[in-house]
C-alpha positions as CSV (number, residue, x, y, z in Angstrom):
1,M,-17.5,15.8,12.4
2,R,-16.4,19.4,11.7
3,L,-12.7,20.1,11.8
4,K,-11.7,22.5,14.5
5,L,-8.9,25.0,14.3
6,I,-6.5,22.6,16.1
7,D,-7.4,19.9,13.6
8,A,-6.6,22.1,10.7
9,Y,-3.4,23.2,12.4
10,I,-2.2,19.6,12.9
11,L,-3.3,18.5,9.4
12,K,-1.4,21.3,7.8
13,K,1.7,20.6,9.8
14,F,1.4,16.9,9.0
15,L,1.0,17.3,5.2
16,S,3.7,20.0,4.9
17,T,6.1,17.9,6.9
18,F,5.3,14.9,4.6
19,V,6.2,17.0,1.6
20,Y,9.4,18.2,3.3
21,V,10.5,14.6,4.1
22,V,9.7,13.5,0.5
23,I,11.9,16.2,-0.9
24,M,14.8,15.6,1.6
25,L,14.7,11.8,1.3
26,N,14.5,11.8,-2.5
27,A,17.4,14.3,-2.7
28,I,19.5,11.9,-0.6
29,I,18.4,8.8,-2.5
30,C,19.0,10.4,-5.9
31,V,22.5,11.6,-4.9
32,I,23.4,8.0,-3.7
33,D,21.8,6.5,-6.8
34,Y,23.7,8.9,-9.1
35,S,27.0,8.1,-7.5
36,E,26.3,4.3,-8.0
37,K,25.4,4.7,-11.6
38,S,27.8,7.5,-12.6
39,Q,30.1,5.1,-14.4
40,D,27.2,3.8,-16.5
41,F,26.1,7.3,-17.3
42,Y,29.6,8.3,-18.3
43,R,30.2,5.1,-20.4
44,N,27.0,5.8,-22.4
45,K,27.9,9.6,-22.7
46,L,24.6,10.7,-21.2
47,S,24.1,14.4,-20.4
48,L,22.7,15.4,-17.0
49,G,19.6,16.9,-18.7
50,F,18.9,13.6,-20.5
51,I,19.4,11.6,-17.3
52,V,17.0,13.8,-15.3
53,E,14.4,13.9,-18.0
54,H,14.4,10.2,-18.9
55,Y,15.3,8.7,-15.6
56,Y,15.1,10.7,-12.4
57,I,11.7,12.4,-13.3
58,N,10.3,8.8,-13.3
59,Y,12.5,7.5,-10.5
60,I,11.3,10.0,-7.9
61,P,7.6,9.0,-8.1
62,Y,8.6,5.3,-7.8
63,M,10.7,5.9,-4.7
64,T,8.2,8.2,-3.1
65,N,5.4,5.6,-3.6
66,L,7.6,2.7,-2.5
67,L,8.7,4.4,0.7
68,S,5.4,6.2,1.4
69,P,4.6,4.3,4.6
70,I,8.0,5.1,6.0
71,I,7.8,8.7,4.8
72,V,4.4,9.2,6.5
73,F,5.7,7.6,9.7
74,L,8.7,9.9,9.9
75,A,6.5,12.9,9.1
76,T,4.2,11.9,11.9
77,V,7.0,11.5,14.3
78,F,8.6,14.9,13.4
79,V,5.2,16.7,13.8
80,T,4.2,15.0,17.0
81,V,7.6,15.4,18.7
82,R,7.5,19.2,18.1
83,L,3.9,19.3,19.5
84,A,4.9,17.3,22.5
85,N,8.1,19.3,23.3
86,R,6.0,22.5,23.2
87,T,3.6,20.8,25.7
88,E,0.8,21.4,23.1
89,I,-0.3,17.8,23.4
90,I,-0.4,17.9,27.2
91,A,-2.5,21.0,26.9
92,M,-4.9,19.4,24.5
93,L,-5.3,16.3,26.7
94,A,-5.7,18.4,29.8
95,S,-8.5,20.4,28.2
96,G,-10.5,17.2,27.9
97,V,-9.5,16.1,24.3
98,S,-9.1,12.3,24.2
99,F,-6.1,10.7,22.6
100,M,-8.4,9.1,20.0
101,R,-9.9,12.5,19.2
102,L,-6.3,13.9,18.8
103,L,-5.7,11.3,16.1
104,V,-8.5,12.6,13.9
105,P,-6.4,15.1,11.8
106,Y,-3.6,12.5,11.5
107,M,-6.0,9.9,10.3
108,L,-7.5,12.3,7.8
109,G,-4.1,13.1,6.4
110,A,-3.1,9.4,6.4
111,A,-6.4,8.5,4.6
112,L,-5.7,11.1,1.9
113,L,-2.1,9.9,1.4
114,A,-3.3,6.3,1.3
115,A,-5.8,7.1,-1.4
116,I,-3.1,8.8,-3.4
117,S,-0.9,5.8,-2.9
118,I,-3.5,3.4,-4.2
119,A,-3.9,5.6,-7.3
120,G,-0.2,5.8,-7.7
121,T,0.5,2.1,-7.2
122,T,-2.3,0.8,-9.4
123,Y,-2.0,3.2,-12.4
124,L,0.2,6.3,-12.2
125,V,3.6,4.9,-11.0
126,P,3.5,1.8,-13.4
127,I,3.2,4.3,-16.3
128,T,6.3,6.3,-15.2
129,N,8.1,3.0,-14.4
130,K,7.8,1.9,-18.0
131,S,10.2,4.8,-18.9
132,R,12.4,4.2,-15.9
133,V,12.8,0.5,-16.5
134,A,13.4,1.0,-20.2
135,F,16.2,3.5,-19.3
136,E,17.8,0.9,-17.0
137,R,17.6,-1.8,-19.6
138,A,19.2,0.4,-22.2
139,F,21.9,2.1,-20.2
140,I,22.4,0.4,-16.9
141,K,21.9,-3.3,-17.3
142,E,23.9,-5.5,-19.6
143,R,22.3,-6.3,-23.0
144,Y,19.9,-9.1,-22.5
145,F,20.4,-12.4,-24.3
146,Y,17.6,-15.0,-24.3
147,D,19.5,-18.2,-23.6
148,A,16.7,-20.7,-22.7
149,T,16.5,-23.8,-24.8
150,N,13.8,-26.4,-25.5
151,V,11.0,-23.9,-24.6
152,H,7.4,-24.9,-24.5
153,F,4.4,-22.6,-24.6
154,R,0.7,-23.1,-24.4
155,V,-0.6,-20.6,-27.0
156,A,-4.3,-21.6,-27.0
157,P,-6.5,-23.9,-25.0
158,D,-5.8,-26.7,-27.5
159,A,-2.5,-25.5,-29.1
160,Y,1.1,-26.0,-27.9
161,A,4.3,-24.5,-29.3
162,Y,7.9,-25.5,-29.0
163,M,11.2,-23.9,-29.9
164,Q,14.6,-25.4,-29.6
165,N,16.1,-21.9,-29.1
166,Y,15.4,-18.3,-29.9
167,N,17.6,-15.3,-30.8
168,N,16.0,-12.2,-29.4
169,F,18.4,-10.0,-31.4
170,T,17.2,-11.3,-34.8
171,Q,13.7,-12.2,-33.4
172,T,14.1,-15.7,-34.9
173,G,13.3,-19.1,-33.4
174,Y,14.7,-22.4,-34.5
175,Q,13.3,-25.9,-34.8
176,F,9.7,-24.8,-34.2
177,T,6.7,-27.0,-33.8
178,L,3.0,-26.2,-33.2
179,E,0.6,-28.9,-32.2
180,R,-3.1,-28.8,-31.9
181,I,-4.5,-31.4,-29.5
182,I,-8.2,-32.1,-28.8
183,G,-8.7,-34.4,-25.9
184,N,-5.9,-36.9,-26.1
185,Q,-5.8,-36.8,-29.9
186,L,-3.2,-35.0,-32.0
187,M,-5.1,-33.2,-34.8
188,E,-2.4,-31.2,-36.4
189,K,1.4,-30.7,-36.2
190,L,3.3,-27.9,-37.9
191,S,7.1,-28.2,-38.0
192,A,9.5,-25.6,-39.3
193,E,13.2,-24.9,-39.4
194,R,12.8,-21.3,-38.5
195,I,10.1,-18.9,-37.3
196,R,10.8,-15.2,-37.8
197,W,8.9,-12.1,-36.5
198,D,7.8,-9.7,-39.2
199,S,7.4,-6.3,-37.6
200,T,5.7,-4.9,-40.7
201,S,2.8,-7.3,-40.7
202,G,2.9,-8.1,-37.0
203,K,2.9,-11.8,-37.8
204,W,5.3,-14.7,-37.5
205,S,6.8,-15.9,-40.8
206,I,7.3,-19.7,-40.7
207,E,10.0,-20.9,-43.1
208,N,10.6,-24.4,-44.6
209,Y,7.6,-25.9,-42.9
210,R,5.8,-29.2,-42.9
211,L,2.2,-29.5,-41.9
212,H,0.9,-32.9,-40.8
213,Q,-2.9,-33.1,-40.4
214,F,-4.8,-36.0,-38.9
215,N,-8.5,-36.6,-39.6
216,G,-9.4,-40.1,-38.3
217,E,-7.7,-42.6,-40.5
218,R,-6.8,-40.0,-43.1
219,E,-3.6,-38.1,-42.9
220,V,-2.6,-35.1,-45.0
221,L,1.0,-33.9,-45.3
222,K,1.9,-30.5,-46.8
223,Y,5.2,-28.8,-47.4
224,G,6.0,-25.1,-48.0
225,E,8.8,-22.5,-48.0
226,K,7.0,-19.8,-46.2
227,M,3.7,-19.1,-44.3
228,D,2.6,-16.2,-42.3
229,T,0.6,-16.9,-39.2
230,L,-0.8,-15.2,-36.1
231,L,0.2,-16.8,-32.7
232,R,-0.6,-15.8,-29.2
233,L,3.1,-15.1,-28.9
234,S,5.3,-12.1,-29.6
235,P,8.9,-11.0,-29.3
236,K,8.1,-9.4,-25.9
237,D,7.7,-12.9,-24.5
238,F,11.4,-13.4,-25.1
239,E,12.6,-10.0,-23.8
240,S,14.1,-9.2,-20.4
241,T,11.6,-9.4,-17.5
242,H,13.8,-7.1,-15.4
243,L,11.3,-5.3,-13.1
244,L,8.4,-6.1,-15.4
245,H,6.1,-6.4,-12.4
246,E,6.7,-2.7,-11.6
247,E,5.7,-1.6,-15.1
248,L,2.2,-3.1,-15.0
249,T,-1.0,-1.5,-13.9
250,I,-3.5,-3.7,-12.0
251,P,-5.5,-4.6,-15.2
252,E,-2.2,-5.4,-16.9
253,L,-1.0,-7.4,-14.0
254,N,-4.2,-9.5,-14.0
255,A,-4.0,-10.0,-17.8
256,Y,-0.3,-11.0,-17.6
257,V,-0.9,-13.5,-14.7
258,E,-3.8,-15.0,-16.6
259,E,-1.7,-15.3,-19.7
260,Q,1.2,-17.0,-17.9
261,L,-1.0,-19.5,-16.0
262,M,-2.7,-20.4,-19.3
263,R,0.7,-21.2,-20.7
264,G,1.5,-23.4,-17.7
265,N,4.0,-20.9,-16.1
266,T,3.2,-20.9,-12.4
267,A,6.2,-18.7,-11.5
268,V,4.1,-15.6,-11.1
269,G,4.6,-15.0,-7.4
270,I,6.4,-11.7,-7.8
271,F,3.4,-10.3,-9.8
272,L,0.8,-11.5,-7.3
273,V,2.9,-9.9,-4.5
274,Q,3.0,-6.7,-6.4
275,K,-0.8,-6.8,-6.9
276,N,-1.4,-7.3,-3.1
277,M,1.1,-4.6,-2.2
278,A,-1.0,-2.0,-4.1
279,F,-3.5,-2.2,-1.3
280,A,-1.4,-3.4,1.6
281,Y,1.0,-0.4,1.5
282,P,-1.8,2.2,1.8
283,F,-3.1,0.3,4.8
284,A,0.4,0.4,6.2
285,I,0.3,4.2,5.9
286,I,-2.6,4.4,8.3
287,I,-1.1,1.9,10.7
288,L,2.3,3.6,10.8
289,T,0.7,7.0,11.3
290,F,-1.2,5.6,14.3
291,M,2.1,4.1,15.6
292,G,4.0,7.3,14.9
293,V,1.7,9.4,17.1
294,I,2.0,6.8,19.9
295,V,5.8,6.7,19.7
296,S,6.2,10.5,19.9
297,A,3.2,11.9,21.8
298,R,4.9,11.8,25.2
299,K,7.4,14.6,26.1
300,S,10.8,13.1,26.7
301,R,13.3,14.4,29.3
302,Q,16.0,13.1,27.0
303,G,14.9,15.5,24.2
304,S,13.3,14.9,20.8
305,G,16.4,13.3,19.4
306,V,15.7,10.0,21.2
307,Q,12.1,9.9,20.0
308,I,13.2,10.6,16.4
309,A,15.9,7.9,16.7
310,I,13.3,5.5,17.8
311,G,11.2,6.5,14.9
312,F,14.0,5.8,12.5
313,L,14.6,2.4,14.1
314,I,11.0,1.4,13.7
315,A,11.0,2.6,10.1
316,F,14.2,0.6,9.5
317,L,12.6,-2.5,11.0
318,F,9.5,-2.1,8.8
319,I,11.6,-1.9,5.7
320,I,13.6,-5.1,6.7
321,L,10.3,-7.0,7.5
322,A,8.6,-5.9,4.3
323,R,11.6,-6.8,2.1
324,M,11.9,-10.2,3.9
325,F,8.3,-11.1,3.3
326,M,8.5,-9.9,-0.3
327,S,11.4,-12.2,-1.0
328,L,9.5,-15.1,0.7
329,G,6.4,-14.4,-1.4
330,Q,8.4,-14.2,-4.7
331,A,10.1,-17.6,-3.8
332,G,6.7,-19.1,-3.0
333,S,7.6,-19.8,0.6
334,V,4.5,-17.8,1.7
335,S,1.4,-16.8,-0.2
336,P,1.5,-13.5,-2.1
337,F,-1.3,-12.2,0.2
338,M,0.8,-12.9,3.3
339,A,3.9,-11.5,1.7
340,A,2.2,-8.2,1.2
341,W,-0.1,-8.0,4.2
342,A,2.0,-9.6,7.0
343,P,4.2,-6.5,7.8
344,P,1.4,-4.0,8.1
345,L,-0.7,-6.4,10.1
346,L,2.1,-7.3,12.5
347,F,2.8,-3.6,13.0
348,G,-0.9,-3.0,13.5
349,V,-0.9,-5.5,16.4
350,L,2.2,-3.9,17.8
351,A,0.5,-0.4,17.5
352,I,-2.5,-1.7,19.5
353,I,-0.2,-3.0,22.2
354,M,1.8,0.3,22.3
355,Y,-1.5,2.3,22.6
356,K,-1.8,1.3,26.2
357,T,1.4,3.4,27.0
358,V,0.1,6.7,25.5
359,P,-0.5,9.7,27.9
360,R,-4.1,10.1,28.9
């Protein structure tokens, strides 16, 4: 279908208003965020230029993508309210244009922004988040100390590692054991007082070890002071996981979840929720655009302020619902799929019900 002049007019207004809302909303958010973190910035003696370059340049894409459904919804409301107050929508409908036809430029704009959101969520934003989260860990969060004890890892299909404790500052583990088990039979057990990461070689240095090998009725016992070995384990496995799910692209998320499940760690709900949100939020953009037109297409005698206030209320309710389901998904109370998709689907049902009230 060819775009008519009125389609191009609405689409231009829609996209330009979206950019305007992005700028205004991010300006407000950054000012609030800076006021909350100003003491941390001052304590670390960070210059404004350094903060902008290493934090806010990466923070803005993150917030824009996170709030994209709400930003699109507000932009839709602003544009449609202006058209309604100027009786432009009434004129279009009176000329024989159906309401569904009126939605075409809005849906085109929403589809474009949804595609950008998918690209941002799956690849681009996680890349910028790596710098943002690293900045937070270095200057905002307290220094991380790995305090877990008696830690077990499955490092291969038939190999299991254990550490009594680990010091993430010195990258040293204590009372280490590595067992190789085939079926129900222990084939080999390596024990060591310490295991230390060698950043030069990229290997673990095992110190004061004892290697006990079992071969049928024959047993071999070996001792040594030092041995370098490769393990499916690295110091990153003992670092802070603060916002780690926001740093990973979709391929990295898949690999991380697979790695954790292989090791027997089933607490991966937050990562699966993040994966599903990469596609649920773009869908929410389309749903909320549809709803935004419905909410604001009718000219109100009370003025545009009431319609805009209703728009903000609906946006606020969507944020609350999305955060609530996200928390439930992370806790395992609902499936990761439902945690990500329930809010846009519920609002989609609501939008269909509200469609019956639009002017014809």
